[in-house]
C-alpha positions in Angstrom: 12.2 -1.7 -2.8 12.0 1.4 -0.6 8.7 3.3 -0.1 8.3 7.0 1.2 5.1 7.0 2.8 3.5 10.4 3.8 1.4 9.5 6.7 2.1 12.2 9.5 0.7 15.2 7.9 1.9 17.8 5.5 5.0 18.9 7.5 5.8 15.5 8.7 8.9 13.8 7.0 7.9 10.6 5.1 8.2 7.3 6.8 10.7 5.0 4.8 9.6 1.4 4.5 11.1 -1.5 2.6 9.2 -4.3 1.0 8.6 -6.2 -2.1 6.0 -6.1 -4.8 3.5 -9.1 -4.6 0.6 -8.0 -7.1 0.1 -5.5 -9.9 -3.3 -4.8 -11.5 -4.3 -2.4 -14.2 -6.8 0.1 -13.0 -10.0 0.8 -14.7 -9.8 3.9 -17.2 -12.5 5.9 -15.0 -10.2 5.8 -12.0 -6.8 5.9 -13.7 -6.3 9.6 -14.2 -3.3 9.7 -11.8 -2.3 6.2 -11.2 -2.9 3.6 -14.0 -1.7 0.6 -11.9 -2.5 -0.7 -8.4 0.4 -2.3 -6.7 0.4 -4.8 -3.8 3.4 -4.6 -1.4 4.4 -6.8 1.4 6.5 -4.5 4.0 9.6 -6.1 5.5 8.5 -4.8 8.9 5.2 -3.6 10.3 4.5 0.1 10.0 4.3 1.1 13.7 3.3 4.5 15.1 0.9 5.5 12.2 -2.1 3.5 12.9 -4.4 6.4 13.5 -3.3 8.1 10.1 -3.7 4.8 8.2 -7.2 4.3 9.4 -8.2 7.8 8.5 -6.9 7.6 5.2 -8.9 4.2 4.7 -12.1 6.0 5.9 -11.5 8.9 3.6 -11.0 6.5 0.7 -14.1 4.5 1.7 -16.2 7.5 1.9 -15.1 8.6 -1.6 -15.9 5.3 -3.0 -12.2 4.4 -3.9 -11.2 2.2 -1.3 -10.6 -1.6 -2.3 -11.7 -4.4 -0.2 -8.9 -5.2 2.2 -6.6 -7.9 1.1 -5.3 -10.9 3.1 -1.6 -11.4 3.7 0.1 -13.1 0.9 2.1 -16.3 1.4 5.6 -16.1 2.4 8.1 -16.3 -0.6 9.3 -19.7 -1.7 12.9 -20.7 -1.1 15.3 -19.8 -3.8 15.0 -22.1 -6.9 11.7 -23.6 -6.1 8.6 -23.0 -8.2 
């Protein structure tokens, strides 16, 4: 999948990033007025050059009480055909 991440301010073009969905969780009704699902994504490559913006977004979410605990990196995908 390809995501467009708006990280550089209102006038900056979005940063395109490829990745894959590794988790989906239904959000509680009291916090799902805009987004009813939470989705965990593993990016194909690190998102570089936006560390400051990502930290600021994280701090704002924490201050609002909407940040989730940081998750750990998921295991790599298994080879094709294995389960």
